[in-house]
C-alpha atoms as a printed R data frame, in Angstrom:
    type eleno elety resid chain resno       x       y       z
1   ATOM     1    CA   MET     A     1 -61.182   4.918 -29.091
2   ATOM     2    CA   ASN     A     2 -59.421   7.330 -26.596
3   ATOM     3    CA   MET     A     3 -56.463   9.800 -26.904
4   ATOM     4    CA   ASN     A     4 -54.494  10.633 -23.730
5   ATOM     5    CA   THR     A     5 -53.336  13.715 -23.970
6   ATOM     6    CA   GLY     A     6 -51.763  13.864 -20.668
7   ATOM     7    CA   SER     A     7 -48.461  13.431 -20.983
8   ATOM     8    CA   GLY     A     8 -46.177  10.846 -18.656
9   ATOM     9    CA   SER     A     9 -44.625  11.544 -15.872
10  ATOM    10    CA   GLY     A    10 -41.303  13.063 -17.636
11  ATOM    11    CA   SER     A    11 -37.969  11.569 -18.523
12  ATOM    12    CA   ARG     A    12 -35.839  10.766 -15.702
13  ATOM    13    CA   ALA     A    13 -32.355  10.021 -16.555
14  ATOM    14    CA   GLY     A    14 -32.009  11.756 -19.976
15  ATOM    15    CA   ARG     A    15 -34.529   8.901 -20.735
16  ATOM    16    CA   GLN     A    16 -37.404   8.765 -22.684
17  ATOM    17    CA   PRO     A    17 -40.232   7.439 -21.042
18  ATOM    18    CA   LEU     A    18 -42.058   4.633 -21.992
19  ATOM    19    CA   LYS     A    19 -44.579   4.389 -25.012
20  ATOM    20    CA   VAL     A    20 -47.131   2.935 -25.198
21  ATOM    21    CA   PHE     A    21 -50.431   1.652 -27.086
22  ATOM    22    CA   VAL     A    22 -52.984  -0.328 -25.859
23  ATOM    23    CA   ILE     A    23 -55.206  -3.214 -27.427
24  ATOM    24    CA   GLU     A    24 -58.243  -3.663 -25.703
25  ATOM    25    CA   ASP     A    25 -62.182  -3.770 -26.191
26  ATOM    26    CA   ASP     A    26 -63.502  -4.223 -22.510
27  ATOM    27    CA   ALA     A    27 -63.762  -0.972 -21.197
28  ATOM    28    CA   VAL     A    28 -62.672  -2.122 -17.108
29  ATOM    29    CA   MET     A    29 -60.327  -4.523 -17.994
30  ATOM    30    CA   ARG     A    30 -59.097  -1.245 -20.152
31  ATOM    31    CA   GLY     A    31 -59.727   1.129 -16.913
32  ATOM    32    CA   LEU     A    32 -57.415  -1.229 -15.380
33  ATOM    33    CA   VAL     A    33 -54.560  -1.981 -17.581
34  ATOM    34    CA   LEU     A    34 -54.475   1.637 -18.316
35  ATOM    35    CA   GLU     A    35 -54.245   3.003 -14.705
36  ATOM    36    CA   ALA     A    36 -52.214   0.226 -14.051
37  ATOM    37    CA   LEU     A    37 -49.338   1.313 -16.814
38  ATOM    38    CA   ARG     A    38 -49.504   4.914 -15.838
39  ATOM    39    CA   GLU     A    39 -48.849   4.306 -11.805
40  ATOM    40    CA   ILE     A    40 -44.875   2.723 -13.627
41  ATOM    41    CA   PRO     A    41 -43.371   5.761 -13.820
42  ATOM    42    CA   GLU     A    42 -41.628   6.505 -17.041
43  ATOM    43    CA   VAL     A    43 -44.577   5.201 -18.582
44  ATOM    44    CA   ASP     A    44 -46.714   7.415 -21.454
45  ATOM    45    CA   VAL     A    45 -49.790   6.106 -22.353
46  ATOM    46    CA   LEU     A    46 -49.914   7.051 -25.618
47  ATOM    47    CA   PHE     A    47 -53.122   6.175 -27.449
48  ATOM    48    CA   TYR     A    48 -55.964   2.238 -27.033
49  ATOM    49    CA   ALA     A    49 -58.406   0.776 -29.415
50  ATOM    50    CA   ASP     A    50 -60.966  -1.228 -29.230
51  ATOM    51    CA   ASN     A    51 -61.163  -2.991 -32.007
52  ATOM    52    CA   GLU     A    52 -59.173  -4.328 -34.904
53  ATOM    53    CA   VAL     A    53 -60.030  -1.812 -37.615
54  ATOM    54    CA   SER     A    54 -59.024   1.723 -35.756
55  ATOM    55    CA   ALA     A    55 -56.012  -1.180 -33.937
56  ATOM    56    CA   THR     A    56 -54.158  -1.974 -37.431
57  ATOM    57    CA   ASN     A    57 -55.216   1.665 -38.625
58  ATOM    58    CA   TRP     A    58 -53.039   3.296 -35.599
59  ATOM    59    CA   LEU     A    59 -50.424   1.170 -36.190
60  ATOM    60    CA   SER     A    60 -50.269   2.026 -39.308
61  ATOM    61    CA   SER     A    61 -50.278   5.925 -39.157
62  ATOM    62    CA   ASN     A    62 -47.594   6.321 -36.150
63  ATOM    63    CA   ASP     A    63 -45.428   2.833 -36.632
64  ATOM    64    CA   SER     A    64 -42.101   4.866 -35.390
65  ATOM    65    CA   ALA     A    65 -44.653   6.763 -32.547
66  ATOM    66    CA   TRP     A    66 -44.882   3.293 -29.751
67  ATOM    67    CA   ASP     A    67 -42.451   1.356 -27.772
68  ATOM    68    CA   LEU     A    68 -44.964  -1.423 -26.207
69  ATOM    69    CA   ALA     A    69 -48.126  -2.462 -27.977
70  ATOM    70    CA   VAL     A    70 -49.963  -4.385 -24.959
71  ATOM    71    CA   VAL     A    71 -52.619  -6.510 -27.816
72  ATOM    72    CA   ASP     A    72 -55.671  -8.700 -26.927
73  ATOM    73    CA   LEU     A    73 -56.093 -11.457 -29.012
74  ATOM    74    CA   HIS     A    74 -60.738 -11.727 -28.467
75  ATOM    75    CA   LEU     A    75 -61.915  -8.641 -29.711
76  ATOM    76    CA   LYS     A    76 -65.565  -7.844 -30.149
77  ATOM    77    CA   GLN     A    77 -65.442  -6.764 -33.752
78  ATOM    78    CA   GLY     A    78 -62.356  -8.397 -34.922
79  ATOM    79    CA   SER     A    79 -59.424  -9.835 -33.525
80  ATOM    80    CA   GLY     A    80 -56.020  -9.049 -32.056
81  ATOM    81    CA   VAL     A    81 -54.326 -11.378 -34.261
82  ATOM    82    CA   GLY     A    82 -54.478  -8.660 -37.137
83  ATOM    83    CA   ALA     A    83 -52.692  -6.256 -34.671
84  ATOM    84    CA   LEU     A    84 -50.115  -8.470 -33.985
85  ATOM    85    CA   ASN     A    85 -49.534  -9.689 -37.253
86  ATOM    86    CA   TRP     A    86 -49.554  -6.264 -38.358
87  ATOM    87    CA   CYS     A    87 -46.495  -6.011 -35.458
88  ATOM    88    CA   THR     A    88 -44.682  -8.715 -37.256
89  ATOM    89    CA   THR     A    89 -42.628  -5.470 -39.764
90  ATOM    90    CA   ARG     A    90 -42.173  -3.539 -36.417
91  ATOM    91    CA   ARG     A    91 -38.260  -2.026 -35.564
92  ATOM    92    CA   PRO     A    92 -36.189  -4.589 -33.022
93  ATOM    93    CA   ASP     A    93 -36.553  -1.649 -30.664
94  ATOM    94    CA   GLN     A    94 -40.451  -1.852 -30.023
95  ATOM    95    CA   HIS     A    95 -42.166  -4.482 -28.299
96  ATOM    96    CA   VAL     A    96 -45.186  -6.614 -28.178
97  ATOM    97    CA   VAL     A    97 -47.321  -8.150 -25.416
98  ATOM    98    CA   VAL     A    98 -49.981 -10.333 -25.591
99  ATOM    99    CA   LEU     A    99 -52.605 -10.129 -22.408
100 ATOM   100    CA   SER     A   100 -55.293 -11.871 -23.263
101 ATOM   101    CA   GLY     A   101 -57.687 -14.724 -21.382
102 ATOM   102    CA   GLN     A   102 -58.089 -18.089 -22.021
103 ATOM   103    CA   LEU     A   103 -54.715 -18.471 -23.339
104 ATOM   104    CA   SER     A   104 -54.194 -22.465 -24.111
105 ATOM   105    CA   GLU     A   105 -50.537 -23.282 -25.518
106 ATOM   106    CA   ALA     A   106 -51.874 -23.751 -28.901
107 ATOM   107    CA   VAL     A   107 -52.811 -19.607 -29.044
108 ATOM   108    CA   ARG     A   108 -49.395 -18.724 -27.169
109 ATOM   109    CA   ARG     A   109 -47.209 -20.436 -29.436
110 ATOM   110    CA   GLN     A   110 -49.297 -18.782 -31.848
111 ATOM   111    CA   CYS     A   111 -48.509 -15.308 -30.719
112 ATOM   112    CA   MET     A   112 -44.754 -16.214 -30.212
113 ATOM   113    CA   ALA     A   113 -44.677 -17.196 -33.916
114 ATOM   114    CA   LEU     A   114 -46.175 -14.491 -34.582
115 ATOM   115    CA   ARG     A   115 -43.319 -11.805 -32.928
116 ATOM   116    CA   ALA     A   116 -45.031 -11.778 -29.548
117 ATOM   117    CA   ASP     A   117 -42.485 -10.326 -27.119
118 ATOM   118    CA   ALA     A   118 -44.476 -12.267 -24.847
119 ATOM   119    CA   VAL     A   119 -47.783 -13.637 -23.846
120 ATOM   120    CA   PHE     A   120 -49.682 -13.453 -20.880
121 ATOM   121    CA   ASP     A   121 -53.300 -13.927 -19.206
122 ATOM   122    CA   LYS     A   122 -54.722 -11.623 -17.868
123 ATOM   123    CA   ALA     A   123 -56.804 -12.708 -14.909
124 ATOM   124    CA   THR     A   124 -53.648 -14.943 -13.696
125 ATOM   125    CA   GLU     A   125 -50.656 -13.365 -15.074
126 ATOM   126    CA   MET     A   126 -50.988  -9.374 -14.429
127 ATOM   127    CA   GLU     A   127 -48.787  -9.035 -12.012
128 ATOM   128    CA   ASP     A   128 -45.632 -10.865 -14.735
129 ATOM   129    CA   PHE     A   129 -47.199  -8.086 -17.433
130 ATOM   130    CA   LEU     A   130 -46.798  -5.626 -14.915
131 ATOM   131    CA   ALA     A   131 -42.843  -6.019 -13.829
132 ATOM   132    CA   TYR     A   132 -42.272  -6.924 -17.865
133 ATOM   133    CA   CYS     A   133 -42.971  -3.030 -18.380
134 ATOM   134    CA   ARG     A   134 -41.193  -2.234 -14.719
135 ATOM   135    CA   ALA     A   135 -38.477  -4.255 -17.256
136 ATOM   136    CA   LEU     A   136 -38.793  -2.029 -20.464
137 ATOM   137    CA   VAL     A   137 -38.558   1.295 -18.252
138 ATOM   138    CA   GLY     A   138 -35.849   0.110 -16.444
139 ATOM   139    CA   GLN     A   139 -33.494  -0.671 -19.502
140 ATOM   140    CA   PRO     A   140 -32.504   2.429 -21.933
141 ATOM   141    CA   ALA     A   141 -34.512   3.102 -25.264
142 ATOM   142    CA   ALA     A   142 -31.357   1.445 -27.022
143 ATOM   143    CA   ALA     A   143 -31.045  -2.001 -24.688
144 ATOM   144    CA   ARG     A   144 -34.985  -2.448 -24.793
145 ATOM   145    CA   ALA     A   145 -34.209  -4.178 -28.432
146 ATOM   146    CA   SER     A   146 -31.847  -6.572 -27.211
147 ATOM   147    CA   MET     A   147 -34.093  -7.379 -24.457
148 ATOM   148    CA   PRO     A   148 -34.750 -11.349 -24.009
149 ATOM   149    CA   HIS     A   149 -38.162 -13.248 -24.695
150 ATOM   150    CA   ILE     A   150 -40.179 -14.004 -21.956
151 ATOM   151    CA   PRO     A   151 -42.540 -16.962 -22.594
């Protein structure tokens, strides 16, 4: 785990940055995701976790601090499903996306049943994931709650 002590690029036109929490255990993939997110103006990566216990502990201690949780389902210790399940009680303006590998249609349906807002395959849908994040940034915080679900 590591906390990003730097802030995002600041707010634009009075908007608050999109505060992101990332759950990813693979250091190389996590580095790529964090770098890509930090290149999006108005994104502030608050924290990351690399296992289920750390993820759920952070979420329960910071339940109102984040706007977007990015969840990998396959973790070396535990599963991202536990964190995804915890997020079912989130506020309407908070979003959760699954960014994982080897996603069958059944797994995608399970994620959506657990109220994921979107599900993306790391290997083939990274650009779609980043487009989703850019779309969230383009919305004022109050409008984020009414964004349509992107399967």
